[in-house]
N, C-alpha and C positions, 0 to 999 in steps of 0.2 A: 231730864236733858239730854242723859246717857241712851236713853230710851230711844226717843226722837232721831238722836243722832246714829244711833244702831239701826235703826227704822231706814233712815234716808241713806246708811251703808248698803243695805242690804237689798233696798231697791235700785241704788246707785249698780250694785253688781249685776242685780237681776236685769237690770235694762241694760247694761252691758254685753252680758251674756246672751240675751236675744237679739241685741244689734250688731253681735258675731253670728250666731246661726242665722240670722237674715241674711247677712251678707255673705257667709258662707252659700246659702241655697241661691241667694245671685249668682254668684260666682260658679255653682254647679251648673245653674240653668243658662249660664253664657257658654260654658266648656261644651255643655248638651247641645246647645243652637249653634256652635261654633261646628263642631262634628255634623251634625244635621246639615248644615251648607256645607262643608266641605265633601259628604257624600255624595249631595246633590248635585254640586259642580262638576264631582267624577263621572255621575252618570250621565250627565250632559255631555261633557266632552268624550266619554266612551260612544254615546249615540250618535254625536256630530261625525266623529272619526270612521264610525261604521258606514254612516248616511254618507259621507264622501266616497269612502272607498266604494260602495255601491253604486254612486254616480259616476265614479271615474270608471269603473268597469262597463258600465250601460255606456256610457261616451266611448270607450274602445271598441266596443262590438258595433256601435252605430258606424263609426269611423271606418272600421275593418270591412262591413257591409257596404258602404259607400264606395270605398276604394274598388272592392271587387266588381259592383255594378260598374263604375266607370271604367274599367278595364274591360269588362265585356261590351261595354256600349262603344270604346275606342277600339277595338279589334273587328266588331261588327261593322262599324262606320268604314274602316280601312278595308273590308272584304267587298263592302258596298263601292267604294269607289275602283278599288281595283277591277270590278266588274266592268264597271261604266268605260273604264278607260280601256278593256279587251274589246267592248262593244264598240267604242269610237272607233279604235283602231280598224276592226272587224269593216265597220261601215265605209271607213276610207277607203279600205283597200279593196272593197267591193267597187267605190265610185270609181277608184282608178281602174279596176278591170274592165270596168262599164266605159268608161273614157279610152282605153285602149281599144277596145271590140267596136266603138265609134272610130277611131282613127283609122283602125285596118278596114273598118266598110267605107270608107270614105270614099275612095274610087267608083265602089258600087252603085253609089248611090245615082250618079250619072248613068251607069248601064239599066239598073231595076231598082227605081227609087220606093215601089212600096215593098219589096222583100229588103231594102237597107232599113226604112222604117220599122218594119216588123223584128227585125235581129235586133236593132238599137233599144225598141221600148219592151 
């Protein structure tokens, strides 16, 4: 009986030791797994930050180009409108000059209608 009790104790001790080793291995594997997960999350966060920085830089370049193009367009539009106004003022001046010529030539119409027509046209 002592033998069976001794054997049972040895088996119990051996089982206990194996359970501790198994628990220790499981704990070590969980720690390794947690460390791997932490490394992966860190890598993903780093890549996310790099991607965000690259996209922000690209957006800034696009906006700068867009603003430059908008300013050039606005300047060209202003130049065109200025030329149009200058041309309109010149046409109005020419019209007034023609009207003035017609008024000064009005008395001539009664004397020589053909010459008056040529001078007006």
